[in-house]
PDB file of N, CA, C, O and CB in Angstrom:
ATOM      1  N   MET A   1      -5.264  -4.053  -7.999  1.00  0.00           N
ATOM      2  CA  MET A   1      -5.317  -4.661  -9.317  1.00  0.00           C
ATOM      3  C   MET A   1      -4.041  -5.482  -9.530  1.00  0.00           C
ATOM      4  O   MET A   1      -2.925  -4.983  -9.387  1.00  0.00           O
ATOM      5  CB  MET A   1      -5.482  -3.577 -10.427  1.00  0.00           C
ATOM      6  N   LYS A   2      -4.239  -6.727  -9.869  1.00  0.00           N
ATOM      7  CA  LYS A   2      -3.111  -7.626 -10.104  1.00  0.00           C
ATOM      8  C   LYS A   2      -2.454  -7.288 -11.434  1.00  0.00           C
ATOM      9  O   LYS A   2      -3.120  -7.218 -12.467  1.00  0.00           O
ATOM     10  CB  LYS A   2      -3.569  -9.104 -10.084  1.00  0.00           C
ATOM     11  N   ILE A   3      -1.143  -7.080 -11.401  1.00  0.00           N
ATOM     12  CA  ILE A   3      -0.382  -6.795 -12.620  1.00  0.00           C
ATOM     13  C   ILE A   3       0.316  -8.058 -13.108  1.00  0.00           C
ATOM     14  O   ILE A   3       0.311  -8.358 -14.302  1.00  0.00           O
ATOM     15  CB  ILE A   3       0.650  -5.670 -12.372  1.00  0.00           C
ATOM     16  N   SER A   4       0.914  -8.791 -12.181  1.00  0.00           N
ATOM     17  CA  SER A   4       1.560 -10.065 -12.507  1.00  0.00           C
ATOM     18  C   SER A   4       1.426 -10.977 -11.294  1.00  0.00           C
ATOM     19  O   SER A   4       0.740 -10.631 -10.332  1.00  0.00           O
ATOM     20  CB  SER A   4       3.073  -9.865 -12.905  1.00  0.00           C
ATOM     21  N   GLU A   5       2.061 -12.116 -11.330  1.00  0.00           N
ATOM     22  CA  GLU A   5       1.893 -13.113 -10.276  1.00  0.00           C
ATOM     23  C   GLU A   5       2.034 -12.548  -8.866  1.00  0.00           C
ATOM     24  O   GLU A   5       1.243 -12.886  -7.986  1.00  0.00           O
ATOM     25  CB  GLU A   5       2.887 -14.209 -10.466  1.00  0.00           C
ATOM     26  N   ASN A   6       3.025 -11.696  -8.642  1.00  0.00           N
ATOM     27  CA  ASN A   6       3.291 -11.188  -7.294  1.00  0.00           C
ATOM     28  C   ASN A   6       3.223  -9.672  -7.182  1.00  0.00           C
ATOM     29  O   ASN A   6       3.593  -9.126  -6.143  1.00  0.00           O
ATOM     30  CB  ASN A   6       4.636 -11.649  -6.845  1.00  0.00           C
ATOM     31  N   LEU A   7       2.766  -8.977  -8.209  1.00  0.00           N
ATOM     32  CA  LEU A   7       2.763  -7.517  -8.221  1.00  0.00           C
ATOM     33  C   LEU A   7       1.348  -6.978  -8.363  1.00  0.00           C
ATOM     34  O   LEU A   7       0.596  -7.382  -9.250  1.00  0.00           O
ATOM     35  CB  LEU A   7       3.645  -6.989  -9.354  1.00  0.00           C
ATOM     36  N   TYR A   8       1.004  -6.057  -7.470  1.00  0.00           N
ATOM     37  CA  TYR A   8      -0.321  -5.430  -7.464  1.00  0.00           C
ATOM     38  C   TYR A   8      -0.155  -3.921  -7.460  1.00  0.00           C
ATOM     39  O   TYR A   8       0.804  -3.390  -6.902  1.00  0.00           O
ATOM     40  CB  TYR A   8      -1.158  -5.892  -6.237  1.00  0.00           C
ATOM     41  N   SER A   9      -1.099  -3.237  -8.089  1.00  0.00           N
ATOM     42  CA  SER A   9      -1.086  -1.777  -8.165  1.00  0.00           C
ATOM     43  C   SER A   9      -2.419  -1.235  -7.658  1.00  0.00           C
ATOM     44  O   SER A   9      -3.481  -1.760  -7.991  1.00  0.00           O
ATOM     45  CB  SER A   9      -0.814  -1.296  -9.620  1.00  0.00           C
ATOM     46  N   TYR A  10      -2.349  -0.171  -6.844  1.00  0.00           N
ATOM     47  CA  TYR A  10      -3.551   0.481  -6.321  1.00  0.00           C
ATOM     48  C   TYR A  10      -3.441   1.963  -6.630  1.00  0.00           C
ATOM     49  O   TYR A  10      -2.547   2.633  -6.115  1.00  0.00           O
ATOM     50  CB  TYR A  10      -3.725   0.233  -4.776  1.00  0.00           C
ATOM     51  N   PRO A  11      -4.347   2.495  -7.473  1.00  0.00           N
ATOM     52  CA  PRO A  11      -4.251   3.895  -7.879  1.00  0.00           C
ATOM     53  C   PRO A  11      -4.582   4.836  -6.729  1.00  0.00           C
ATOM     54  O   PRO A  11      -5.266   4.458  -5.778  1.00  0.00           O
ATOM     55  CB  PRO A  11      -5.177   4.168  -9.054  1.00  0.00           C
ATOM     56  N   GLU A  12      -4.095   6.050  -6.827  1.00  0.00           N
ATOM     57  CA  GLU A  12      -4.383   7.058  -5.808  1.00  0.00           C
ATOM     58  C   GLU A  12      -5.888   7.197  -5.630  1.00  0.00           C
ATOM     59  O   GLU A  12      -6.659   7.074  -6.581  1.00  0.00           O
ATOM     60  CB  GLU A  12      -3.755   8.420  -6.187  1.00  0.00           C
ATOM     61  N   GLN A  13      -6.289   7.456  -4.384  1.00  0.00           N
ATOM     62  CA  GLN A  13      -7.709   7.520  -4.044  1.00  0.00           C
ATOM     63  C   GLN A  13      -8.273   8.932  -4.108  1.00  0.00           C
ATOM     64  O   GLN A  13      -9.492   9.100  -4.151  1.00  0.00           O
ATOM     65  CB  GLN A  13      -7.929   6.957  -2.667  1.00  0.00           C
ATOM     66  N   GLY A  14      -7.431   9.938  -4.116  1.00  0.00           N
ATOM     67  CA  GLY A  14      -7.909  11.313  -4.143  1.00  0.00           C
ATOM     68  C   GLY A  14      -6.756  12.287  -4.022  1.00  0.00           C
ATOM     69  O   GLY A  14      -5.592  11.925  -4.194  1.00  0.00           O
ATOM     70  N   MET A  15      -7.100  13.526  -3.722  1.00  0.00           N
ATOM     71  CA  MET A  15      -6.092  14.585  -3.589  1.00  0.00           C
ATOM     72  C   MET A  15      -5.077  14.219  -2.515  1.00  0.00           C
ATOM     73  O   MET A  15      -5.434  13.714  -1.450  1.00  0.00           O
ATOM     74  CB  MET A  15      -6.760  15.936  -3.254  1.00  0.00           C
ATOM     75  N   MET A  16      -3.843  14.475  -2.801  1.00  0.00           N
ATOM     76  CA  MET A  16      -2.741  14.245  -1.871  1.00  0.00           C
ATOM     77  C   MET A  16      -2.601  12.772  -1.468  1.00  0.00           C
ATOM     78  O   MET A  16      -2.296  12.462  -0.317  1.00  0.00           O
ATOM     79  CB  MET A  16      -2.934  15.094  -0.633  1.00  0.00           C
ATOM     80  N   ASP A  17      -2.825  11.883  -2.416  1.00  0.00           N
ATOM     81  CA  ASP A  17      -2.578  10.467  -2.227  1.00  0.00           C
ATOM     82  C   ASP A  17      -1.610  10.034  -3.316  1.00  0.00           C
ATOM     83  O   ASP A  17      -1.319  10.813  -4.223  1.00  0.00           O
ATOM     84  CB  ASP A  17      -3.906   9.633  -2.267  1.00  0.00           C
ATOM     85  N   SER A  18      -1.110   8.824  -3.246  1.00  0.00           N
ATOM     86  CA  SER A  18      -0.177   8.345  -4.263  1.00  0.00           C
ATOM     87  C   SER A  18      -0.584   6.960  -4.741  1.00  0.00           C
ATOM     88  O   SER A  18      -1.389   6.278  -4.108  1.00  0.00           O
ATOM     89  CB  SER A  18       1.262   8.319  -3.716  1.00  0.00           C
ATOM     90  N   ASN A  19      -0.019   6.565  -5.859  1.00  0.00           N
ATOM     91  CA  ASN A  19      -0.180   5.188  -6.309  1.00  0.00           C
ATOM     92  C   ASN A  19       0.594   4.292  -5.344  1.00  0.00           C
ATOM     93  O   ASN A  19       1.674   4.650  -4.875  1.00  0.00           O
ATOM     94  CB  ASN A  19       0.321   5.002  -7.792  1.00  0.00           C
ATOM     95  N   THR A  20       0.030   3.132  -5.058  1.00  0.00           N
ATOM     96  CA  THR A  20       0.643   2.188  -4.132  1.00  0.00           C
ATOM     97  C   THR A  20       0.878   0.878  -4.870  1.00  0.00           C
ATOM     98  O   THR A  20       0.074   0.462  -5.705  1.00  0.00           O
ATOM     99  CB  THR A  20      -0.248   1.971  -2.868  1.00  0.00           C
ATOM    100  N   TYR A  21       1.988   0.242  -4.545  1.00  0.00           N
ATOM    101  CA  TYR A  21       2.310  -1.046  -5.143  1.00  0.00           C
ATOM    102  C   TYR A  21       2.581  -2.057  -4.040  1.00  0.00           C
ATOM    103  O   TYR A  21       3.149  -1.719  -3.002  1.00  0.00           O
ATOM    104  CB  TYR A  21       3.527  -0.930  -6.092  1.00  0.00           C
ATOM    105  N   VAL A  22       2.172  -3.293  -4.271  1.00  0.00           N
ATOM    106  CA  VAL A  22       2.431  -4.387  -3.342  1.00  0.00           C
ATOM    107  C   VAL A  22       3.144  -5.492  -4.116  1.00  0.00           C
ATOM    108  O   VAL A  22       2.708  -5.907  -5.190  1.00  0.00           O
ATOM    109  CB  VAL A  22       1.099  -4.915  -2.683  1.00  0.00           C
ATOM    110  N   VAL A  23       4.245  -5.953  -3.545  1.00  0.00           N
ATOM    111  CA  VAL A  23       4.992  -7.075  -4.102  1.00  0.00           C
ATOM    112  C   VAL A  23       4.908  -8.200  -3.076  1.00  0.00           C
ATOM    113  O   VAL A  23       5.435  -8.087  -1.970  1.00  0.00           O
ATOM    114  CB  VAL A  23       6.497  -6.684  -4.427  1.00  0.00           C
ATOM    115  N   LEU A  24       4.242  -9.283  -3.455  1.00  0.00           N
ATOM    116  CA  LEU A  24       4.117 -10.420  -2.541  1.00  0.00           C
ATOM    117  C   LEU A  24       5.398 -11.222  -2.541  1.00  0.00           C
ATOM    118  O   LEU A  24       6.040 -11.390  -3.578  1.00  0.00           O
ATOM    119  CB  LEU A  24       2.926 -11.315  -2.929  1.00  0.00           C
ATOM    120  N   GLY A  25       5.760 -11.710  -1.389  1.00  0.00           N
ATOM    121  CA  GLY A  25       6.967 -12.510  -1.229  1.00  0.00           C
ATOM    122  C   GLY A  25       7.180 -12.756   0.239  1.00  0.00           C
ATOM    123  O   GLY A  25       6.249 -12.655   1.038  1.00  0.00           O
ATOM    124  N   ASN A  26       8.399 -13.076   0.594  1.00  0.00           N
ATOM    125  CA  ASN A  26       8.715 -13.327   1.992  1.00  0.00           C
ATOM    126  C   ASN A  26       9.902 -12.460   2.382  1.00  0.00           C
ATOM    127  O   ASN A  26      11.042 -12.892   2.206  1.00  0.00           O
ATOM    128  CB  ASN A  26       9.015 -14.834   2.243  1.00  0.00           C
ATOM    129  N   PRO A  27       9.689 -11.263   2.900  1.00  0.00           N
ATOM    130  CA  PRO A  27       8.392 -10.688   3.270  1.00  0.00           C
ATOM    131  C   PRO A  27       7.726  -9.996   2.098  1.00  0.00           C
ATOM    132  O   PRO A  27       8.372  -9.705   1.091  1.00  0.00           O
ATOM    133  CB  PRO A  27       8.557  -9.706   4.415  1.00  0.00           C
ATOM    134  N   GLY A  28       6.427  -9.731   2.228  1.00  0.00           N
ATOM    135  CA  GLY A  28       5.727  -8.902   1.272  1.00  0.00           C
ATOM    136  C   GLY A  28       6.159  -7.454   1.456  1.00  0.00           C
ATOM    137  O   GLY A  28       6.561  -7.053   2.548  1.00  0.00           O
ATOM    138  N   VAL A  29       6.076  -6.680   0.397  1.00  0.00           N
ATOM    139  CA  VAL A  29       6.517  -5.290   0.416  1.00  0.00           C
ATOM    140  C   VAL A  29       5.385  -4.399  -0.070  1.00  0.00           C
ATOM    141  O   VAL A  29       4.730  -4.710  -1.065  1.00  0.00           O
ATOM    142  CB  VAL A  29       7.784  -5.095  -0.457  1.00  0.00           C
ATOM    143  N   ILE A  30       5.152  -3.284   0.633  1.00  0.00           N
ATOM    144  CA  ILE A  30       4.233  -2.260   0.150  1.00  0.00           C
ATOM    145  C   ILE A  30       5.068  -1.026  -0.155  1.00  0.00           C
ATOM    146  O   ILE A  30       5.891  -0.613   0.662  1.00  0.00           O
ATOM    147  CB  ILE A  30       3.094  -1.948   1.199  1.00  0.00           C
ATOM    148  N   ILE A  31       4.861  -0.442  -1.315  1.00  0.00           N
ATOM    149  CA  ILE A  31       5.602   0.740  -1.748  1.00  0.00           C
ATOM    150  C   ILE A  31       4.642   1.917  -1.755  1.00  0.00           C
ATOM    151  O   ILE A  31       3.631   1.903  -2.457  1.00  0.00           O
ATOM    152  CB  ILE A  31       6.250   0.530  -3.159  1.00  0.00           C
ATOM    153  N   ASP A  32       4.966   2.937  -0.967  1.00  0.00           N
ATOM    154  CA  ASP A  32       4.173   4.166  -0.854  1.00  0.00           C
ATOM    155  C   ASP A  32       2.730   3.881  -0.435  1.00  0.00           C
ATOM    156  O   ASP A  32       1.827   3.935  -1.271  1.00  0.00           O
ATOM    157  CB  ASP A  32       4.185   4.921  -2.182  1.00  0.00           C
ATOM    158  N   PRO A  33       2.497   3.576   0.853  1.00  0.00           N
ATOM    159  CA  PRO A  33       1.128   3.320   1.310  1.00  0.00           C
ATOM    160  C   PRO A  33       0.203   4.524   1.183  1.00  0.00           C
ATOM    161  O   PRO A  33      -1.013   4.374   1.304  1.00  0.00           O
ATOM    162  CB  PRO A  33       1.152   2.872   2.736  1.00  0.00           C
ATOM    163  N   GLY A  34       0.740   5.693   0.947  1.00  0.00           N
ATOM    164  CA  GLY A  34      -0.090   6.858   0.657  1.00  0.00           C
ATOM    165  C   GLY A  34      -0.470   7.685   1.866  1.00  0.00           C
ATOM    166  O   GLY A  34       0.189   7.651   2.905  1.00  0.00           O
ATOM    167  N   ASN A  35      -1.555   8.430   1.702  1.00  0.00           N
ATOM    168  CA  ASN A  35      -2.070   9.337   2.716  1.00  0.00           C
ATOM    169  C   ASN A  35      -2.892   8.543   3.724  1.00  0.00           C
ATOM    170  O   ASN A  35      -3.673   7.670   3.345  1.00  0.00           O
ATOM    171  CB  ASN A  35      -2.921  10.464   2.074  1.00  0.00           C
ATOM    172  N   ALA A  36      -2.715   8.849   5.010  1.00  0.00           N
ATOM    173  CA  ALA A  36      -3.422   8.123   6.062  1.00  0.00           C
ATOM    174  C   ALA A  36      -4.937   8.193   5.911  1.00  0.00           C
ATOM    175  O   ALA A  36      -5.635   7.267   6.322  1.00  0.00           O
ATOM    176  CB  ALA A  36      -3.025   8.663   7.411  1.00  0.00           C
ATOM    177  N   SER A  37      -5.453   9.253   5.339  1.00  0.00           N
ATOM    178  CA  SER A  37      -6.906   9.408   5.165  1.00  0.00           C
ATOM    179  C   SER A  37      -7.499   8.324   4.269  1.00  0.00           C
ATOM    180  O   SER A  37      -8.671   7.971   4.399  1.00  0.00           O
ATOM    181  CB  SER A  37      -7.221  10.781   4.579  1.00  0.00           C
ATOM    182  N   TYR A  38      -6.687   7.805   3.370  1.00  0.00           N
ATOM    183  CA  TYR A  38      -7.172   6.821   2.403  1.00  0.00           C
ATOM    184  C   TYR A  38      -6.771   5.389   2.759  1.00  0.00           C
ATOM    185  O   TYR A  38      -7.027   4.468   1.983  1.00  0.00           O
ATOM    186  CB  TYR A  38      -6.653   7.161   1.027  1.00  0.00           C
ATOM    187  N   LEU A  39      -6.148   5.191   3.918  1.00  0.00           N
ATOM    188  CA  LEU A  39      -5.678   3.859   4.299  1.00  0.00           C
ATOM    189  C   LEU A  39      -6.802   2.823   4.385  1.00  0.00           C
ATOM    190  O   LEU A  39      -6.618   1.710   3.894  1.00  0.00           O
ATOM    191  CB  LEU A  39      -4.968   3.935   5.625  1.00  0.00           C
ATOM    192  N   PRO A  40      -7.955   3.135   4.984  1.00  0.00           N
ATOM    193  CA  PRO A  40      -9.022   2.116   5.024  1.00  0.00           C
ATOM    194  C   PRO A  40      -9.430   1.627   3.633  1.00  0.00           C
ATOM    195  O   PRO A  40      -9.687   0.439   3.439  1.00  0.00           O
ATOM    196  CB  PRO A  40     -10.244   2.676   5.737  1.00  0.00           C
ATOM    197  N   SER A  41      -9.488   2.533   2.684  1.00  0.00           N
ATOM    198  CA  SER A  41      -9.849   2.166   1.305  1.00  0.00           C
ATOM    199  C   SER A  41      -8.769   1.282   0.683  1.00  0.00           C
ATOM    200  O   SER A  41      -9.078   0.312  -0.010  1.00  0.00           O
ATOM    201  CB  SER A  41     -10.060   3.435   0.442  1.00  0.00           C
ATOM    202  N   LEU A  42      -7.515   1.614   0.929  1.00  0.00           N
ATOM    203  CA  LEU A  42      -6.405   0.810   0.406  1.00  0.00           C
ATOM    204  C   LEU A  42      -6.451  -0.600   0.979  1.00  0.00           C
ATOM    205  O   LEU A  42      -6.321  -1.576   0.241  1.00  0.00           O
ATOM    206  CB  LEU A  42      -5.051   1.471   0.733  1.00  0.00           C
ATOM    207  N   VAL A  43      -6.635  -0.711   2.285  1.00  0.00           N
ATOM    208  CA  VAL A  43      -6.676  -2.029   2.927  1.00  0.00           C
ATOM    209  C   VAL A  43      -7.852  -2.854   2.400  1.00  0.00           C
ATOM    210  O   VAL A  43      -7.719  -4.060   2.190  1.00  0.00           O
ATOM    211  CB  VAL A  43      -6.776  -1.880   4.461  1.00  0.00           C
ATOM    212  N   ARG A  44      -9.004  -2.208   2.185  1.00  0.00           N
ATOM    213  CA  ARG A  44     -10.155  -2.929   1.600  1.00  0.00           C
ATOM    214  C   ARG A  44      -9.814  -3.465   0.218  1.00  0.00           C
ATOM    215  O   ARG A  44     -10.124  -4.614  -0.097  1.00  0.00           O
ATOM    216  CB  ARG A  44     -11.391  -2.005   1.512  1.00  0.00           C
ATOM    217  N   ALA A  45      -9.179  -2.643  -0.605  1.00  0.00           N
ATOM    218  CA  ALA A  45      -8.814  -3.068  -1.959  1.00  0.00           C
ATOM    219  C   ALA A  45      -7.812  -4.223  -1.916  1.00  0.00           C
ATOM    220  O   ALA A  45      -7.909  -5.168  -2.700  1.00  0.00           O
ATOM    221  CB  ALA A  45      -8.225  -1.886  -2.754  1.00  0.00           C
ATOM    222  N   MET A  46      -6.858  -4.139  -1.002  1.00  0.00           N
ATOM    223  CA  MET A  46      -5.889  -5.228  -0.865  1.00  0.00           C
ATOM    224  C   MET A  46      -6.583  -6.521  -0.454  1.00  0.00           C
ATOM    225  O   MET A  46      -6.291  -7.588  -0.995  1.00  0.00           O
ATOM    226  CB  MET A  46      -4.805  -4.860   0.162  1.00  0.00           C
ATOM    227  N   ARG A  47      -7.498  -6.423   0.498  1.00  0.00           N
ATOM    228  CA  ARG A  47      -8.211  -7.630   0.952  1.00  0.00           C
ATOM    229  C   ARG A  47      -9.060  -8.222  -0.168  1.00  0.00           C
ATOM    230  O   ARG A  47      -9.208  -9.442  -0.248  1.00  0.00           O
ATOM    231  CB  ARG A  47      -9.101  -7.306   2.168  1.00  0.00           C
ATOM    232  N   GLN A  48      -9.619  -7.381  -1.030  1.00  0.00           N
ATOM    233  CA  GLN A  48     -10.384  -7.886  -2.170  1.00  0.00           C
ATOM    234  C   GLN A  48      -9.491  -8.701  -3.106  1.00  0.00           C
ATOM    235  O   GLN A  48      -9.960  -9.606  -3.796  1.00  0.00           O
ATOM    236  CB  GLN A  48     -11.036  -6.721  -2.939  1.00  0.00           C
ATOM    237  N   ASP A  49      -8.200  -8.369  -3.119  1.00  0.00           N
ATOM    238  CA  ASP A  49      -7.238  -9.121  -3.926  1.00  0.00           C
ATOM    239  C   ASP A  49      -6.632 -10.296  -3.159  1.00  0.00           C
ATOM    240  O   ASP A  49      -5.730 -10.968  -3.658  1.00  0.00           O
ATOM    241  CB  ASP A  49      -6.132  -8.197  -4.405  1.00  0.00           C
ATOM    242  N   GLY A  50      -7.130 -10.540  -1.946  1.00  0.00           N
ATOM    243  CA  GLY A  50      -6.636 -11.656  -1.154  1.00  0.00           C
ATOM    244  C   GLY A  50      -5.368 -11.355  -0.374  1.00  0.00           C
ATOM    245  O   GLY A  50      -4.706 -12.275   0.107  1.00  0.00           O
ATOM    246  N   ILE A  51      -5.020 -10.073  -0.241  1.00  0.00           N
ATOM    247  CA  ILE A  51      -3.810  -9.678   0.485  1.00  0.00           C
ATOM    248  C   ILE A  51      -4.222  -9.123   1.842  1.00  0.00           C
ATOM    249  O   ILE A  51      -5.020  -8.190   1.927  1.00  0.00           O
ATOM    250  CB  ILE A  51      -2.979  -8.623  -0.322  1.00  0.00           C
ATOM    251  N   GLN A  52      -3.669  -9.706   2.898  1.00  0.00           N
ATOM    252  CA  GLN A  52      -3.909  -9.214   4.248  1.00  0.00           C
ATOM    253  C   GLN A  52      -2.750  -8.303   4.653  1.00  0.00           C
ATOM    254  O   GLN A  52      -1.610  -8.558   4.265  1.00  0.00           O
ATOM    255  CB  GLN A  52      -4.071 -10.395   5.254  1.00  0.00           C
ATOM    256  N   PRO A  53      -3.017  -7.252   5.420  1.00  0.00           N
ATOM    257  CA  PRO A  53      -1.917  -6.388   5.870  1.00  0.00           C
ATOM    258  C   PRO A  53      -0.802  -7.175   6.568  1.00  0.00           C
ATOM    259  O   PRO A  53       0.369  -6.802   6.494  1.00  0.00           O
ATOM    260  CB  PRO A  53      -2.454  -5.317   6.815  1.00  0.00           C
ATOM    261  N   GLU A  54      -1.172  -8.257   7.239  1.00  0.00           N
ATOM    262  CA  GLU A  54      -0.178  -9.087   7.924  1.00  0.00           C
ATOM    263  C   GLU A  54       0.776  -9.774   6.951  1.00  0.00           C
ATOM    264  O   GLU A  54       1.841 -10.239   7.357  1.00  0.00           O
ATOM    265  CB  GLU A  54      -0.874 -10.131   8.774  1.00  0.00           C
ATOM    266  N   ASP A  55       0.404  -9.843   5.662  1.00  0.00           N
ATOM    267  CA  ASP A  55       1.264 -10.442   4.639  1.00  0.00           C
ATOM    268  C   ASP A  55       2.453  -9.547   4.304  1.00  0.00           C
ATOM    269  O   ASP A  55       3.408  -9.984   3.661  1.00  0.00           O
ATOM    270  CB  ASP A  55       0.458 -10.725   3.375  1.00  0.00           C
ATOM    271  N   ILE A  56       2.388  -8.283   4.749  1.00  0.00           N
ATOM    272  CA  ILE A  56       3.409  -7.291   4.399  1.00  0.00           C
ATOM    273  C   ILE A  56       4.396  -7.156   5.552  1.00  0.00           C
ATOM    274  O   ILE A  56       4.001  -6.906   6.691  1.00  0.00           O
ATOM    275  CB  ILE A  56       2.760  -5.913   4.067  1.00  0.00           C
ATOM    276  N   GLY A  57       5.669  -7.321   5.252  1.00  0.00           N
ATOM    277  CA  GLY A  57       6.705  -7.204   6.274  1.00  0.00           C
ATOM    278  C   GLY A  57       7.586  -5.987   6.118  1.00  0.00           C
ATOM    279  O   GLY A  57       8.335  -5.641   7.031  1.00  0.00           O
ATOM    280  N   THR A  58       7.505  -5.324   4.958  1.00  0.00           N
ATOM    281  CA  THR A  58       8.378  -4.191   4.691  1.00  0.00           C
ATOM    282  C   THR A  58       7.592  -3.073   4.025  1.00  0.00           C
ATOM    283  O   THR A  58       6.830  -3.303   3.087  1.00  0.00           O
ATOM    284  CB  THR A  58       9.563  -4.612   3.812  1.00  0.00           C
ATOM    285  N   ILE A  59       7.791  -1.858   4.526  1.00  0.00           N
ATOM    286  CA  ILE A  59       7.223  -0.658   3.913  1.00  0.00           C
ATOM    287  C   ILE A  59       8.369   0.107   3.258  1.00  0.00           C
ATOM    288  O   ILE A  59       9.380   0.390   3.901  1.00  0.00           O
ATOM    289  CB  ILE A  59       6.466   0.235   4.973  1.00  0.00           C
ATOM    290  N   VAL A  60       8.208   0.441   1.978  1.00  0.00           N
ATOM    291  CA  VAL A  60       9.208   1.202   1.236  1.00  0.00           C
ATOM    292  C   VAL A  60       8.557   2.489   0.767  1.00  0.00           C
ATOM    293  O   VAL A  60       7.437   2.475   0.257  1.00  0.00           O
ATOM    294  CB  VAL A  60       9.779   0.383   0.030  1.00  0.00           C
ATOM    295  N   ASN A  61       9.260   3.603   0.940  1.00  0.00           N
ATOM    296  CA  ASN A  61       8.777   4.886   0.437  1.00  0.00           C
ATOM    297  C   ASN A  61       9.748   5.413  -0.603  1.00  0.00           C
ATOM    298  O   ASN A  61      10.964   5.372  -0.421  1.00  0.00           O
ATOM    299  CB  ASN A  61       8.601   5.906   1.586  1.00  0.00           C
ATOM    300  N   THR A  62       9.181   5.914  -1.704  1.00  0.00           N
ATOM    301  CA  THR A  62      10.027   6.496  -2.736  1.00  0.00           C
ATOM    302  C   THR A  62      10.587   7.839  -2.298  1.00  0.00           C
ATOM    303  O   THR A  62      11.678   8.226  -2.715  1.00  0.00           O
ATOM    304  CB  THR A  62       9.250   6.653  -4.031  1.00  0.00           C
ATOM    305  N   HIS A  63       9.838   8.557  -1.451  1.00  0.00           N
ATOM    306  CA  HIS A  63      10.322   9.787  -0.829  1.00  0.00           C
ATOM    307  C   HIS A  63       9.394  10.154   0.317  1.00  0.00           C
ATOM    308  O   HIS A  63       8.358   9.516   0.507  1.00  0.00           O
ATOM    309  CB  HIS A  63      10.410  10.947  -1.863  1.00  0.00           C
ATOM    310  N   LEU A  64       9.756  11.175   1.080  1.00  0.00           N
ATOM    311  CA  LEU A  64       9.082  11.447   2.346  1.00  0.00           C
ATOM    312  C   LEU A  64       8.043  12.560   2.283  1.00  0.00           C
ATOM    313  O   LEU A  64       7.970  13.376   3.201  1.00  0.00           O
ATOM    314  CB  LEU A  64      10.092  11.792   3.371  1.00  0.00           C
ATOM    315  N   HIS A  65       7.251  12.613   1.241  1.00  0.00           N
ATOM    316  CA  HIS A  65       6.100  13.511   1.216  1.00  0.00           C
ATOM    317  C   HIS A  65       4.921  12.769   1.836  1.00  0.00           C
ATOM    318  O   HIS A  65       4.805  11.552   1.698  1.00  0.00           O
ATOM    319  CB  HIS A  65       5.770  13.989  -0.247  1.00  0.00           C
ATOM    320  N   ALA A  66       4.045  13.507   2.521  1.00  0.00           N
ATOM    321  CA  ALA A  66       2.922  12.894   3.244  1.00  0.00           C
ATOM    322  C   ALA A  66       2.018  12.073   2.335  1.00  0.00           C
ATOM    323  O   ALA A  66       1.418  11.098   2.787  1.00  0.00           O
ATOM    324  CB  ALA A  66       2.102  13.966   3.933  1.00  0.00           C
ATOM    325  N   ASP A  67       1.908  12.444   1.070  1.00  0.00           N
ATOM    326  CA  ASP A  67       1.049  11.680   0.170  1.00  0.00           C
ATOM    327  C   ASP A  67       1.634  10.309  -0.158  1.00  0.00           C
ATOM    328  O   ASP A  67       0.931   9.450  -0.691  1.00  0.00           O
ATOM    329  CB  ASP A  67       0.817  12.459  -1.111  1.00  0.00           C
ATOM    330  N   HIS A  68       2.891  10.098   0.148  1.00  0.00           N
ATOM    331  CA  HIS A  68       3.524   8.804  -0.089  1.00  0.00           C
ATOM    332  C   HIS A  68       3.739   8.001   1.197  1.00  0.00           C
ATOM    333  O   HIS A  68       3.658   6.772   1.185  1.00  0.00           O
ATOM    334  CB  HIS A  68       4.848   9.007  -0.787  1.00  0.00           C
ATOM    335  N   CYS A  69       4.013   8.694   2.301  1.00  0.00           N
ATOM    336  CA  CYS A  69       4.375   7.972   3.527  1.00  0.00           C
ATOM    337  C   CYS A  69       3.464   8.283   4.710  1.00  0.00           C
ATOM    338  O   CYS A  69       3.708   7.781   5.807  1.00  0.00           O
ATOM    339  CB  CYS A  69       5.794   8.294   3.902  1.00  0.00           C
ATOM    340  N   GLY A  70       2.437   9.083   4.526  1.00  0.00           N
ATOM    341  CA  GLY A  70       1.570   9.449   5.639  1.00  0.00           C
ATOM    342  C   GLY A  70       0.865   8.285   6.308  1.00  0.00           C
ATOM    343  O   GLY A  70       0.512   8.370   7.484  1.00  0.00           O
ATOM    344  N   ALA A  71       0.657   7.208   5.581  1.00  0.00           N
ATOM    345  CA  ALA A  71      -0.045   6.038   6.133  1.00  0.00           C
ATOM    346  C   ALA A  71       0.896   4.988   6.722  1.00  0.00           C
ATOM    347  O   ALA A  71       0.441   3.921   7.134  1.00  0.00           O
ATOM    348  CB  ALA A  71      -0.888   5.397   5.056  1.00  0.00           C
ATOM    349  N   ASN A  72       2.198   5.271   6.770  1.00  0.00           N
ATOM    350  CA  ASN A  72       3.155   4.275   7.281  1.00  0.00           C
ATOM    351  C   ASN A  72       2.778   3.770   8.664  1.00  0.00           C
ATOM    352  O   ASN A  72       2.662   2.561   8.867  1.00  0.00           O
ATOM    353  CB  ASN A  72       4.554   4.866   7.324  1.00  0.00           C
ATOM    354  N   GLU A  73       2.586   4.666   9.612  1.00  0.00           N
ATOM    355  CA  GLU A  73       2.311   4.253  10.989  1.00  0.00           C
ATOM    356  C   GLU A  73       0.966   3.514  11.089  1.00  0.00           C
ATOM    357  O   GLU A  73       0.861   2.494  11.770  1.00  0.00           O
ATOM    358  CB  GLU A  73       2.312   5.481  11.923  1.00  0.00           C
ATOM    359  N   GLY A  74      -0.043   4.031  10.413  1.00  0.00           N
ATOM    360  CA  GLY A  74      -1.348   3.369  10.436  1.00  0.00           C
ATOM    361  C   GLY A  74      -1.290   1.985   9.828  1.00  0.00           C
ATOM    362  O   GLY A  74      -1.942   1.063  10.318  1.00  0.00           O
ATOM    363  N   PHE A  75      -0.519   1.831   8.770  1.00  0.00           N
ATOM    364  CA  PHE A  75      -0.396   0.516   8.146  1.00  0.00           C
ATOM    365  C   PHE A  75       0.306  -0.464   9.090  1.00  0.00           C
ATOM    366  O   PHE A  75      -0.070  -1.635   9.153  1.00  0.00           O
ATOM    367  CB  PHE A  75       0.375   0.622   6.814  1.00  0.00           C
ATOM    368  N   LYS A  76       1.303  -0.005   9.811  1.00  0.00           N
ATOM    369  CA  LYS A  76       1.999  -0.876  10.774  1.00  0.00           C
ATOM    370  C   LYS A  76       1.040  -1.400  11.828  1.00  0.00           C
ATOM    371  O   LYS A  76       1.130  -2.556  12.243  1.00  0.00           O
ATOM    372  CB  LYS A  76       3.154  -0.122  11.450  1.00  0.00           C
ATOM    373  N   GLU A  77       0.117  -0.541  12.260  1.00  0.00           N
ATOM    374  CA  GLU A  77      -0.845  -0.934  13.294  1.00  0.00           C
ATOM    375  C   GLU A  77      -1.817  -1.948  12.733  1.00  0.00           C
ATOM    376  O   GLU A  77      -2.710  -2.408  13.445  1.00  0.00           O
ATOM    377  CB  GLU A  77      -1.606   0.291  13.840  1.00  0.00           C
TER     378      GLU A  77
END
C-alpha cells in the first residue's frame, strides 16, 4: 500500500510475521522483510505496486527476531 511518493507499507500476513516497509530510492530499502513463509505473498504485493525485488538494494531490520528478519536470505535470492 502506497503511503507517500516513495514509501510503501505491507501489513503482516499472519502469525509470526511483521509489518514491512519499502522506501524507494537509489538504492531502494526494505525494512523488516518478515517471516520467510510469507515472502512469496510479500513479493506479489510489492509487484502489484510496481516494485520489483531488484529495485531493492538494502535490507534493514529493526531487530533480529525471525518474524522480522527470517526472509532476509530469501529476499536476497
